[in-house]
Each structure stands twice: as structure tokens, then as C-alpha cells.
TIVEX-996040 format. One line per field, with one value per residue (C-alpha): z, x, y. Coordinates in pm, 1 decimal. Layout:
! residues N
zz	(Z/...)
xx	(X/...)
yy	(Y/...)
! end
This chain:
! residues 426
zz	(-860.2/-491.6/-414.3/-188.3/-113.8/169.1/213.4/423.3/296.4/322.4/43.9/23.8/-244.3/-401.0/-247.5/-448.2/-595.3/-412.2/-531.1/-660.1/-546.6/-852.9/-993.4/-1335.6/-1471.6/-1833.2/-2034.5/-2025.1/-1769.5/-1455.0/-1121.6/-1274.4/-945.3/-835.8/-1109.0/-931.0/-1050.0/-858.1/-804.1/-979.3/-817.5/-666.7/-821.2/-674.1/-609.5/-811.5/-805.4/-1141.4/-1214.0/-1439.2/-1576.5/-1618.8/-1244.1/-1008.3/-686.3/-470.7/-474.2/-635.0/-341.1/-74.4/-94.0/-147.5/209.0/95.0/-237.1/-282.3/-546.9/-764.1/-642.0/-840.1/-1008.2/-842.0/-981.5/-1202.7/-1298.9/-1541.3/-1378.8/-1510.3/-1323.0/-1232.4/-1411.0/-1234.7/-1144.2/-1316.1/-1116.4/-1000.1/-1122.4/-933.8/-1107.6/-892.0/-973.9/-1048.2/-723.1/-505.6/-213.5/-60.2/305.5/512.9/777.4/1049.1/1012.3/892.0/610.3/244.4/10.9/-307.4/-475.6/-812.6/-994.2/-1363.1/-1595.6/-1588.3/-1259.8/-1081.7/-713.0/-586.3/-260.3/-186.3/-332.2/-429.4/-260.0/-434.9/-551.0/-336.8/-453.0/-584.2/-470.2/-771.8/-618.7/-294.8/-456.0/-334.7/-292.5/56.1/-38.8/-394.9/-384.9/-151.9/-114.9/6.4/-141.7/-22.8/-12.5/-171.9/20.6/146.5/-22.5/152.5/364.0/437.5/576.3/352.8/386.6/46.8/12.9/-291.6/-331.4/-642.7/-898.6/-964.4/-1037.6/-830.1/-564.1/-466.3/-88.3/137.1/360.8/236.2/0.3/-102.4/-470.4/-542.8/-737.7/-937.2/-1030.3/-1157.6/-1350.8/-1513.5/-1627.9/-1715.0/-1826.6/-1469.4/-1346.5/-967.2/-769.9/-674.4/-403.2/-129.5/171.6/342.4/220.8/-112.3/-250.8/-85.5/-319.6/-491.8/-848.3/-1117.8/-1426.9/-1714.9/-1756.5/-2080.6/-2085.1/-2393.2/-2471.4/-2509.1/-2166.3/-1961.1/-1610.5/-1384.7/-1119.1/-816.6/-633.6/-279.5/-28.8/222.7/513.6/848.3/1174.4/1336.8/1011.4/1078.7/1391.1/1199.2/1219.3/929.1/609.1/626.8/753.6/504.6/210.1/327.5/200.4/-155.2/-133.6/-73.7/-445.0/-552.6/-647.5/-613.1/-365.0/-473.7/-156.7/-232.3/0.0/-0.8/4.8/28.6/363.8/238.9/478.8/778.0/819.4/817.8/509.8/708.3/980.3/713.4/558.1/889.6/986.0/660.0/666.4/1023.8/917.9/633.2/878.8/1135.4/876.7/775.6/450.2/520.6/304.0/429.2/255.3/-89.5/-340.8/-268.0/-474.6/-276.8/-467.3/-359.2/-498.0/-520.4/-606.5/-780.1/-442.2/-212.3/49.6/-142.0/-251.6/95.5/251.3/-7.1/82.9/450.5/374.3/178.3/463.5/718.4/516.1/270.4/26.4/-344.9/-406.2/-736.2/-728.4/-936.6/-974.8/-1067.5/-1125.5/-1387.7/-1493.9/-1428.4/-1413.4/-1446.2/-1729.0/-1500.8/-1240.5/-1492.8/-1630.9/-1275.3/-1194.8/-1517.7/-1458.9/-1104.6/-1209.6/-1469.7/-1199.5/-921.9/-887.1/-743.8/-367.9/-181.8/-7.6/301.0/580.0/571.8/888.3/734.2/410.1/577.9/848.9/909.3/918.1/1132.6/1001.8/1291.4/1323.2/1400.1/1505.8/1271.3/1376.0/1593.3/1409.5/1703.2/2045.6/2336.6/2594.4/2893.0/2916.5/3235.5/3411.1/3117.4/2810.4/2588.7/2299.6/2014.5/1761.7/1517.8/1173.8/1004.0/1186.4/1075.6/710.8/739.8/911.6/628.9/363.4/525.7/383.3/697.3/514.2/463.7/746.1/564.2/530.8/904.4/988.3/768.4/957.7/1290.8/1159.5/1052.2/1398.2/1556.4/1318.4/1443.2/1803.5/1926.8/2135.2/2317.6/2369.6/2524.0/2758.9/2864.4/2943.7/3166.4/2930.6/3056.4/2893.0/2800.0/2797.8/2522.8/2261.1/2078.6/1733.6/1581.2/1493.0/1584.6/1918.3/1971.7/2265.6/2382.2/2413.6/2584.2)
xx	(1023.9/966.8/614.6/607.9/274.0/355.9/647.9/739.5/966.6/1036.1/1004.1/1137.5/1050.6/1331.6/1439.7/1371.4/1666.0/1807.9/1737.6/2027.6/2171.1/2284.6/2276.9/2222.5/2549.3/2518.3/2659.2/2444.4/2206.7/2239.7/2131.8/2043.1/1920.9/1871.2/1879.5/1890.1/1640.1/1432.7/1529.9/1351.5/1093.8/1209.7/1093.7/801.1/783.5/500.8/380.3/254.8/49.8/226.4/54.6/388.2/451.2/292.9/490.4/633.1/975.0/1138.8/1031.6/1144.1/1504.9/1426.6/1433.5/1445.2/1345.0/1463.5/1344.4/1570.0/1659.3/1568.1/1834.7/1951.4/1848.9/2094.3/2212.5/2015.7/1688.5/1707.0/1506.4/1662.8/1527.8/1260.7/1373.7/1227.2/977.5/1075.6/831.4/814.3/639.2/408.7/164.8/-201.4/-395.9/-148.1/-276.0/-47.2/-82.4/78.1/219.0/244.0/-115.2/-257.0/-454.3/-487.0/-289.7/-405.3/-520.0/-387.1/-645.3/-559.2/-265.8/-120.7/-283.3/-58.1/-40.4/185.6/329.5/576.3/568.1/884.9/962.2/917.2/1220.3/1361.9/1315.4/1607.5/1680.2/1493.2/1169.0/1223.4/1263.7/1007.0/959.5/1106.4/1391.8/1498.8/1817.0/1789.8/2110.7/1959.7/1772.7/1571.8/1684.3/1475.4/1188.7/1256.2/1057.2/775.9/884.5/665.1/684.4/477.4/313.4/247.8/9.8/-77.2/-418.5/-444.5/-699.6/-929.0/-1300.4/-1342.7/-1130.7/-1102.5/-1102.7/-1099.4/-883.7/-542.1/-544.3/-911.0/-813.1/-807.6/-481.6/-606.8/-922.2/-739.3/-489.7/-780.4/-972.2/-687.0/-325.4/-204.9/30.2/58.9/255.6/30.7/117.2/-58.1/54.5/-65.2/37.9/169.9/42.9/242.5/145.5/-180.0/-201.0/-400.3/-551.1/-760.2/-1066.1/-1265.9/-1616.1/-1740.0/-1990.7/-1708.3/-1719.2/-1401.0/-1290.9/-984.8/-971.3/-739.3/-620.7/-566.0/-349.1/-527.4/-710.9/-736.1/-914.1/-818.9/-665.8/-805.5/-586.0/-274.7/-285.9/-120.7/-96.6/-452.9/-397.7/-119.3/-345.0/-698.3/-641.7/-629.7/-998.5/-1092.3/-1106.7/-1287.3/-1650.9/-1742.5/-1607.4/-1584.5/-1584.3/-1414.6/-1480.9/-1318.4/-1645.5/-1465.5/-1309.3/-982.3/-781.2/-970.7/-1182.4/-1559.0/-1688.3/-1966.8/-1729.0/-1488.6/-1771.8/-1865.8/-1504.0/-1412.1/-1729.4/-1653.0/-1305.6/-1454.7/-1700.5/-1434.9/-1210.7/-1283.0/-1448.2/-1768.6/-1647.0/-1926.0/-2182.4/-2032.4/-2184.7/-2055.3/-2060.2/-2017.2/-1823.2/-1804.0/-1473.1/-1320.7/-1656.9/-1465.3/-1345.1/-1529.0/-1771.5/-1804.5/-2166.4/-2272.3/-2106.7/-2270.4/-2621.1/-2551.1/-2403.8/-2711.5/-2941.0/-2736.0/-2679.5/-2969.6/-2742.9/-2692.0/-2384.9/-2208.0/-2046.4/-1726.8/-1409.4/-1115.9/-905.9/-1141.9/-1276.0/-1630.4/-1890.9/-1632.1/-1830.6/-2132.3/-1916.5/-1768.3/-2112.0/-2234.6/-1938.2/-1977.6/-2352.9/-2295.1/-2016.4/-2246.5/-2484.4/-2234.4/-2078.6/-1737.6/-1711.8/-1558.4/-1226.3/-1366.0/-1589.4/-1955.9/-1918.2/-1621.7/-1806.8/-2123.3/-1947.9/-2099.2/-1841.0/-1912.8/-1715.1/-1597.0/-1336.2/-994.1/-722.0/-425.2/-114.4/106.3/399.1/630.6/642.3/854.5/1024.3/1224.2/1556.7/1689.4/1672.9/1809.0/1781.5/1481.0/1426.6/1194.5/1078.2/793.2/737.7/657.8/942.3/1181.0/1084.0/1142.1/1475.3/1590.2/1490.2/1687.7/2026.2/2241.3/2535.1/2343.1/2276.2/1969.4/1832.3/1887.2/1715.7/1422.9/1402.1/1388.0/1122.3/908.3/936.2/829.2/535.3/422.6/438.1/751.6/873.4/541.6/515.9/865.4/779.9/462.5/667.0/899.7/1193.0/1425.2/1663.9/1987.4/1841.5/1960.4/1708.7/1795.9/1638.4/1776.2/2143.2/2143.9/2146.4/2001.9/2016.7/1683.4/1660.0/1353.9)
yy	(-1817.1/-1747.6/-1623.3/-1315.7/-1151.7/-910.5/-671.9/-372.5/-96.8/274.3/530.6/883.4/1134.1/1333.1/1664.6/1976.9/2164.1/2464.8/2815.8/3024.6/3356.6/3551.0/3902.6/4046.1/4178.9/4287.2/4568.8/4882.0/4727.2/4937.0/4801.0/4468.1/4331.5/3966.2/3705.1/3365.3/3103.8/2850.3/2488.6/2202.8/1976.4/1646.7/1321.4/1128.1/751.9/595.7/232.6/103.6/-208.7/-460.8/-772.9/-948.2/-972.7/-1221.8/-1169.0/-890.0/-1054.5/-749.5/-533.0/-777.7/-664.0/-294.5/-165.0/198.1/350.9/709.8/952.6/1166.5/1515.1/1824.2/2032.8/2353.5/2690.1/2878.3/3222.7/3443.8/3344.3/2988.2/2727.2/2395.0/2089.1/1886.2/1535.1/1231.8/1030.0/681.6/414.4/85.4/-204.7/-417.8/-702.0/-643.2/-684.4/-493.9/-285.0/-22.3/80.2/354.5/121.4/387.4/510.0/175.1/341.1/242.9/468.2/299.0/-20.2/-138.7/-349.0/-315.3/-269.1/80.2/185.6/435.8/526.1/806.0/673.7/957.1/1307.7/1485.6/1816.1/2148.5/2340.8/2619.9/2977.8/3180.8/3534.2/3672.4/3536.6/3731.4/4072.6/4325.8/4699.9/4684.1/4449.9/4514.3/4309.2/4008.1/3811.9/3484.2/3191.9/2893.5/2534.3/2262.6/2105.3/1751.0/1476.8/1292.5/995.7/693.8/343.4/118.4/-221.3/-372.0/-667.6/-876.0/-1032.3/-1244.9/-1126.4/-1420.5/-1450.9/-1764.3/-1931.0/-2295.4/-2332.6/-2634.7/-2848.8/-2966.5/-3266.2/-3236.1/-3209.7/-2835.1/-2851.1/-3148.9/-2955.7/-2648.9/-2860.8/-3049.0/-2739.2/-2501.3/-2487.2/-2431.5/-2701.1/-2683.2/-2938.2/-3230.5/-3483.2/-3679.4/-3478.1/-3163.6/-2821.0/-2943.5/-2613.4/-2338.0/-2052.6/-1952.6/-2082.3/-1901.7/-2061.5/-1929.0/-2151.4/-2160.5/-2305.2/-2490.1/-2211.9/-1956.5/-1793.3/-1772.2/-1679.3/-1686.9/-1957.3/-1953.5/-2263.7/-2135.1/-2323.6/-2542.4/-2384.7/-2560.7/-2497.5/-2162.5/-2043.4/-1694.5/-1685.4/-1787.8/-2167.5/-2347.8/-2145.1/-2018.4/-1664.6/-1612.1/-1691.9/-1613.9/-1259.0/-1391.3/-1487.4/-1124.0/-1037.7/-1358.0/-1304.0/-1672.3/-1925.2/-2288.2/-2498.6/-2830.9/-3126.1/-3469.3/-3665.0/-3998.7/-3909.6/-4056.4/-3839.2/-3974.4/-3660.8/-3628.0/-3432.7/-3266.3/-3146.5/-3021.7/-2820.3/-2659.6/-2586.0/-2412.2/-2202.0/-2101.1/-1987.6/-1782.2/-1630.5/-1541.9/-1383.2/-1024.2/-911.9/-1111.5/-1398.5/-1624.7/-1400.0/-1445.0/-1688.0/-2035.8/-2351.2/-2673.6/-2940.8/-3305.7/-3430.8/-3781.1/-3939.9/-4221.8/-4352.6/-4596.0/-4458.2/-4128.2/-4190.7/-4298.9/-3993.4/-3766.3/-3888.0/-3829.3/-3487.2/-3376.5/-3474.6/-3280.8/-2961.4/-2930.4/-2741.6/-2798.3/-3012.4/-3078.2/-3425.5/-3452.5/-3650.9/-3431.5/-3744.4/-3895.4/-3549.1/-3667.4/-3386.4/-3106.9/-2943.5/-2910.1/-2737.5/-2493.5/-2398.0/-2339.0/-2113.4/-1914.4/-1867.2/-1743.7/-1506.4/-1352.8/-1227.6/-1150.6/-807.2/-730.4/-697.2/-406.5/-463.3/-293.1/-414.6/-314.0/-109.3/73.1/137.7/263.4/459.9/803.4/1080.8/1383.8/1678.2/1888.8/2158.7/2022.6/2266.8/2289.2/2103.4/2324.4/2480.0/2403.7/2243.4/2366.0/2144.9/2269.4/2087.3/2251.6/2589.1/2791.6/2563.5/2503.0/2263.4/2366.0/2102.8/2036.2/1881.6/2211.7/2383.0/2109.5/2156.2/2532.8/2461.8/2233.4/2486.7/2770.2/2867.2/2882.6/3039.4/3364.8/3611.4/3743.0/3390.8/3328.5/3657.4/3553.4/3222.2/3409.6/3649.5/3354.6/3201.1/3527.7/3552.5/3209.7/3334.0/3157.6/3454.4/3489.8/3113.8/3102.8/3390.3/3211.0/2901.4/3106.6/3160.8/3439.2/3679.7/3499.4/3147.2/2910.3/2795.0/2469.5/2435.0/2116.4/2177.8/2547.1/2728.3/3076.6/3315.0/3452.1/3831.1/3967.8)
! end
């Protein structure tokens, strides 16, 4: 199966059902009055965590996900049925962003977690809802509200307790295949591992944890070199980092320089990865020059090193006990930077978004737009004179007439409001 860990798509909640225009006509019921019911609510788009998925492949070809529309209102005051929500299954570890605003909408970390990514619109009101003392028999209704629209960026970060990091071909895949049932592709060339591999590891004393074999990181990975940037994000959820080094130098690299380079990449990447608990592992100790390089490495770094051979399985138990002990005392890390988490928010008054904006097109034409105005426009029944008059009254109540006069609009000028044109009377 192809591994996909980042996708962009659009979602649109369902439109609410239209209200109904109807009247009560029953025997021996005089002046029955309005009897049109409200429309049903549109369906929302909801992402749900599913343990059975491990990739965002299903979303890759879903450029637009639309919710179900609500049912229209009916006669006899009957409401239209609300639409069913649309549930989209995503892997555990999925983070959903609003791509336009670059903000996190939600984070799915366990089975059954739900995140509403696009709300369905409310149903339009029928003429029964508009009855009042001053208007006892309205002959108009309201159309359903459009559903919420969003452009999403969906990212998957594998859920693992510890992650194996290091240069390509240092033996990460061999380690995870030796201590778990995971069977990644193993070969003697760079970037053999092209996707993160997860394995459940069980220690002899009964403890267990999830280990991730992350594709090789190289110098300048945080800037996009190699495959590093693509997969560095998967380390973000790991509580413990297992830094694997080819101590034999079989690839022609210096173990000490490898150690410094990888740590620099972790430092340059966000999430303060360098501050997380790290276990340094000297692999390939069965090869020549490994012991000599290890002694030199210890003198230069003064860090604790666990020497192993993933090929012969030498000392792997010691490594697993060390990982389990460290996981027992390490809490989960936030997915946000420290400066984001500790940011002080000053609450100040912010003016409400303007209901409309006015733009002069030429000497006698004006264009009026606005998000709130557009929603009101879409919910207006343009086949009813009373509904159109209500739309105009609402614009006047928001100060459109005065605003046009202030801009220099004259008697007889044409006002464009989306698909309709009005003549201005002063």
C-alpha cells in the first residue's frame, strides 16, 4: 500500500433545507393562517480516528468532500428531516489544519476521536415562523443556510513511543525487524526505507511499547534535503529518541560527525526535538574497527552509549530495557512550540466584521459585497416580493442606505449585489 502522510482537500458542509410556504386549509378552521414548516439542518463533515488505517491514501483522491443537504420544510407545519453527517475515517495520529488560516482545527490521537471540520447549515424558516402581530399571514420563507466551506491540510504523524533516527544504512530497519514483528525492506543502499515502519516491542519483563523506524535523515534535512523533512514530523509524537550510529564506519562516514550532524538537524527542526530524552546506540559492533571507533567516540562525546549488533542480536535486551525504563518516566510532549504554548494573550476589543463593503465601479454603478451579506443573499427567496422586501429592509437596518450616501451615491444609481441589480432612491 502506498504511504501518504500529507494531503490537501476542500470540505463543504451540507446546505440546510428550504423553509416552506403553506397555509392551513381544514374544514371548520377559519383563517387558518401560515402553516409552512422549517427546513432540516445540513449534514456536517466529521473526521473520525480509525485504528485500521495507517495512511492518508483514501483522502489523496478526494479533492472535495460535500455534506448531505437538509430536507425542505413541508405543509402542515412539518419540519424537513436533518441530513446525516458525513464521517471520514482517518488514521490515529492525524492533525487537521485550516490551510488558509494555518491553524489547527483538531488532533486525532485515539480510536473514535471526532473532529468537525465543516458544519452543516441551518434549515431555512417556513412562513409559519415569520407570523407576527403586524404580519399575520406572511407569504415568504427562508432558504437554507449554506454549509461551512474550508480548505484543509491533513498531516499524519505516526503514533510511536520511541523513534529510531540516524543516517541511512545505519541499521534502523534491522533493529526493528529483530525486536518486533515488523518486516521493513532491508538493503545496502541509501533510502531503502521510504516510509515509517511501526512495530510492537515486548520486553522480557512484560512491558511493551511501540517503536518507529523512521527513514534516514541527512545533513540539511530540516531544509528539505533528502527525505528528512518529509519524515521528521513523525518524530514529533515520540517520547524517546533512539539515535542509531554506524560505529564501524562501514559507509565511509565518521561516527562522531554523524552524531553531531543528526543532533543539529533535530535542533534546527521545530518542536525542540533535541531536548527530548535520547538514547545513543552504537550499531554494527560485530564489524572491524567498531570497538576502536567506539572508544574514540566516548572520549569525544562523554555520553552513555549502548553498543549492539542488530545483525547478531547482541545486547538488544539491554537496549529494550533502557527504552522501557526511560518511557516509564517520560511524559508526552506537546505538539506546539514552547513560545506558542506560553504565549500571553491580551484580550482587546475587536470590531465585528463589517456586514458589507462598498466599491465604486464607475460614475453611477456601485458594487456591494460581504461574507455576511452573501449568506443573507443566498437565504433569500427571490421568487417572493415579500422576501425581497425583507432583504432590502435588512440592508437598511445595517445602514447600507446611509453608507451609500456617504460614498456619494446619487438618486438613480445602480447597486449591484451579487446576481441582482437595484436602483437607488434617495
